[in-house]
N, C-alpha and C positions, 0 to 999 in steps of 0.2 A: 502498760507504760506509755506515756505520751511521746509522740515523735517530737524531736527537738529541732528548733529552727534558729539559725543566725539570720536576722532580718536586716536588709540593706535598703534604705529609703532615699531615693534620689531627689534632686532639685527640680523645680519647675513651677514655682509660684503657687497660684490658686489650684492648680491641678493636684497639689499635695494633699488636698482634702480627701482625695481617693485613698491615701495611705490609711486613713482612719477605717475605711471599709475593709481594707485588706487585713489589718490587724484584727478586727472583730471577726472576720470570716475564718482566719487562721485559728483563732481560739475556739470558735464554734465547731470547727472540723477536728478538734482534739489535739492541736499542735501546742507545744510549749515553746514560747519565744525565750531563748536563753541569752540573747545578745541583740542589741540594736545599734546600728551605725547609720548616721544620717547626715545629709548635706542640705543646707538651706532649709526649705520647707520640710524636707525629710527629717532634718534635725529637730525642728519645732515639734512636729507630730510625734516623732520617736522619743524625744526627751520628755514630753508631757505624758506619754504612755508609760515610759519607764518610771516616772515619778508617781504614777498611780492616779492621774487626773484626767484621763482621756474622756470619760463620760461628760463631765462638765464642759470640757473644751469643745467636744463635738456639738453639744447643745448650743453653745454660743456661736461657733463659727458657721454652722449650717443655718443659723437664723439671721445672719447679717444681711441688711439691705444695702442697696447702692449708696444711699446717704450715710448709712452706718459705717461703710468702708471709708468714705472720704472724711468722716468725722474723726477717724483714727489717725489721719495723716497730719503730722505737725510740720507744715512746710517751713522751709528756711531757704535762704539764698546764699550759698557758699560755693567756693570753687570745687568742693569735694562731693557735693550732692545736694538735693533739695528736699529731702525728708529726714528729720532727725531720728525718728523711730522710738523716741522716748515714750510717747503717748501710747503707741501700740503695745510696747512691752510692759508698760504700767498696767494695762488691761490684763495681760497674761499673768502678771504678778497678783492682781486682784483675784483672779480665778483660782490660783493654786497656792499662793503664799511663797515664801522663800524656800528654795530647794537646792541642795548640794549634790552634785552628780555621784560622788563617791558613796553616798548613803543609799543609793538605789539598790533594790534587790536584783534588778536586771542590769547587767553591765551596759553602759551607754557611751557612745563616742559621737561628738559633734565635730564636723570638719569645716574649717575656715581656711582662708588663704592670706598669707602675709605678703603684701605687695612690696614692702621694703626689702625683704630678704628672698623673695621669689620662692616661697616654700609653703607646704601645707602646715597647718597648725591643728593639732588634735586636742580637743577638750575631753578629758576623761575624769576630771575632778574639778572642784570649785563650783562657783555660782552658776546654776543652770542658765539663767537668763542673760548673763554676760556672754556665755558660750553661744546661745541662740542668736543674740543680737549681732554677734560677729559673723556667724555662719550665714545669715540671710542678707547681708549688706551688699545688695546688687550694685556694682560699681556705677557711679554717676547718678544713681537714684537715691539710695540711702547714704547718709554720711558714714564713713568708715569708723571702726572702733580703733582708737589709738591707745596702745597700752604697752608698757615695758619696751619701748623702742620699736614696736611692731605696728603696722598699719593693716588692720584686719578687714577683709571683705569676704564676700560670698565664696563658700567652699567650692561652688560649681565652676569657678574660674580655672581650677586645676583638676578637680575630681568630682564631677557631677553625680557619679554613681559609685561610691567607694567600696566596691566588692573586694579590692585588693587588700583591704585592711582586716578582713576576716581571718582569724586563725581557727580553722575548722575543727570542731570537736568530733571525736570518733562517734559515728552513728547519727550525727546531725546532718541536716541539709541547709544549703544556703538559698534563701528566697530573696530575690532582688526586685524592687519596684522601680521601673523606668518611667518617668513622667514625660519623656521626650520620644515616645514611640511614633511609628509611622502615622501620618495623617489618615483619618478615616473619612471618606466622603460624606457619611451620614451626619457628621458634625459640622460640615460646611454650611454657613449661613451668612446672610447679609447682616452687617452691624445694625443695631437699632438706630433709626434716623436721628433721634434726639440725644444719643449718648455723648457724642463729641461736644455738642452745644452745651450740655449739662456740665461736662467736665471743664469746659472753658470758663463757665460762670463761676464754678467753685474755685478754679485756679486763680481767676481774676480777683476773687475776694481775698486771696492770700497774699497778693502782691503788696509790698510795703508802699507807704504813701509816696515815697520818693520816686516810685516807678509809675504813679498814677498821674493823670492830668484831667482837669475839668474842661479843657479846651476841646471843642468839637473837632477842630482841625486835626487833633491827634487821636481821636477815638478810633478811627479805622486802623491807624497804625498800631495802636495798642492791641486791638482784636487780632490783627495779623500776627503780632508778636506772640500772642497766646497760642494761636493756631500753629505757628512754627514750633513752639515749645512742645506741643503734643505730637507734632511730626517727629521731633527729636526723640521723645519718649518711645514712640513706635520704632524708630531707627535703632535706639539703644536696645530695646527688647529683642528685635529681630537679630541684630548682630550678636548679642549675647547668646540667644537661643541657638543660632546656627553653629556657633562654636561648641556649645554644650552638646548638640546633636552629634557632631563628629567625634568629640571626646568620648561620649557615651558609647558609640559604636565600637570604638577602639578598645575601651575598657571591657566591654562584653566579649569581644573577640579574644582578649587575652586572659580574662578571668571569668569563664563561663559559670554562672550559678546553676544550681540544680533545678530551680524553677525561676522563670523570668515572667513577671507580670508587667504588661506594657499598657500604659495609658496614652492614647493618641495625642500628639502635641497640639492638635487643633480642637481638642475636647473643650477647652476654654482658654482665654487669655491669661497671662501671668498675673494680672491684677483683678481678675473677675471673681473676687471673693464673695460677691453677692449671689453667685450661682452654686453655693455650697451643697445644697440638697441634690442637685442634678449631678454634680461631680462625684459626690459620695456614691450615688447609684452606679455611675460609670465605673468606679473602683470595684464595686461588688461584682458587676458583670465581668470585669477583666479578671478578677480572681477565679470566677467560675470557668472562664475560658481557659485559664492556665492550668487549673487543677482538675478540670473535667467533672 
């Protein structure tokens, strides 16, 4: 008889590609995943796995280039965020087709946060991609999902590793994957010298005409504005990540899983989806470390 696992997949952007490796290694080791609970990128990977489409998703996401990542970002300029997310999830829909959560053989829960009512929202039925779009909406970056009087953003705002939602079945174990583990010095590296410049150029192309000028006197000011925008992105990312780190620590202290797999938070940046193959390998190494 296979050992049964309640699998909890945490938030952490591109580090969530490591979740794919963990799922595959669990199955190779003879475990049966009987439930998946995911937050943000953990919801994306967990939901696609529960729907039965992980192989095609893995092939796509581990093959993304840097240009491919930026081509998926439909920039907008609103008070609530600057990426709509429609283009990204249209691609997910192309990969798998329409899916309803209640039809999955493996029970699945996606966690989002309702900013208007200050509470968690759990998606256990309904359209998968509506649930995932809500769960990944990093505040300030993605435009939130507004539905039924709720303003839905990233589940990591309140619960980045939702172990507390597991109702443990007798004889089963809880395996949690924390994407905000302690930094590992071996992953420390200097950023590629051209990366910021490349991001600035792409971002500049997305600016509406009203924000552009042909006058050379304003060229430097515009470049400075773009640089400030990316400093703001870094600030948003760091602030959100620090909060997630602390919340995750508290959750683990209160709801200790049977097995904790930790991905160092400096393994890659939140938006480094072009490093999919490397992050996948890190996930496999982390599984081996946790399970021996």
